[in-house]
C-alpha positions in Angstrom: -44.8 23.5 -3.2 -45.0 26.5 -0.9 -44.4 24.3 2.2 -41.2 23.0 0.6 -39.9 26.5 -0.1 -40.6 27.7 3.4 -38.4 24.9 5.0 -35.2 26.8 4.2 -36.2 30.0 6.0 -36.6 28.5 9.5 -33.8 28.9 12.0 -31.1 26.2 12.1 -31.1 24.2 15.3 -28.2 24.8 17.7 -27.0 21.6 19.4 -25.0 23.2 22.2 -25.3 26.3 24.2 -21.5 26.8 24.6 -19.6 25.9 27.7 -19.4 28.6 30.4 -16.0 28.3 32.1 -15.4 29.7 35.6 -13.0 32.6 35.7 -10.1 31.7 38.0 -8.6 34.6 40.1 -5.1 33.3 40.8 -2.6 35.5 42.6 0.4 36.8 40.8 2.4 37.5 44.0 2.9 35.4 47.1 1.4 36.6 50.4 3.3 35.8 53.6 0.9 32.9 54.4 1.1 31.4 50.9 5.0 31.6 50.9 5.2 29.8 54.2 2.7 27.2 53.0 4.6 26.8 49.8 7.9 26.2 51.6 6.4 23.8 54.1 4.1 21.7 51.8 5.9 21.5 48.5 9.1 19.7 49.6 7.0 16.9 51.2 5.0 16.2 48.0 5.9 13.1 46.0 4.8 14.5 42.6 5.4 18.2 42.1 4.2 19.9 38.9 3.3 23.5 38.1 -0.4 22.6 37.7 -0.5 20.9 41.2 1.0 24.0 42.8 -1.4 26.3 40.9 -4.4 24.3 42.1 -3.3 23.9 45.7 -2.1 27.4 46.4 -4.3 29.4 43.9 -1.3 31.2 42.3 -0.5 31.9 38.7 1.5 29.5 36.5 4.4 31.9 36.0 4.8 32.4 39.7 4.6 28.7 40.3 7.3 28.0 37.7 9.7 30.6 39.1 9.2 29.4 42.7 9.8 25.8 41.7 13.0 26.8 39.8 14.2 28.6 42.9 13.4 25.7 45.1 15.2 23.3 42.8 18.3 25.6 42.7 18.3 25.5 46.5 18.3 21.7 46.4 15.0 21.3 48.3 13.4 19.4 45.4 14.8 17.4 42.5 13.9 17.7 38.8 12.7 14.5 37.2 11.8 15.8 33.7 12.1 19.3 32.5 10.7 19.9 29.0 9.2 22.8 27.2 5.7 21.7 28.0 5.8 20.1 31.4 8.1 20.2 34.4 8.0 17.3 36.9 9.8 17.5 40.2 9.9 15.2 43.2 11.0 15.6 46.8 14.7 15.4 47.4 15.4 12.2 49.4 19.1 12.0 48.4 20.1 14.0 51.5 19.1 11.1 53.8 21.3 8.6 51.9 24.5 10.7 52.1 
């Protein structure tokens, strides 16, 4: 009987240790090299999203969104789908056809 009562007092087993995520240190402003790289590489990409720019250039998402909006306004890239959650752009190949 004493053994049955002692069973409730032991520690409960934890099944996971919790995932440790690496802290990313993305920049919030463009450096001169990053801006030049952004202007040279992005218009040549087939699929352009905010997340691909963040991964490639190590910049923040807000900075990537604003830079893509500016590039789309200039006509260097073309918006395919712009929704609240995801923005998808592609390179502008309509200039060659005109």
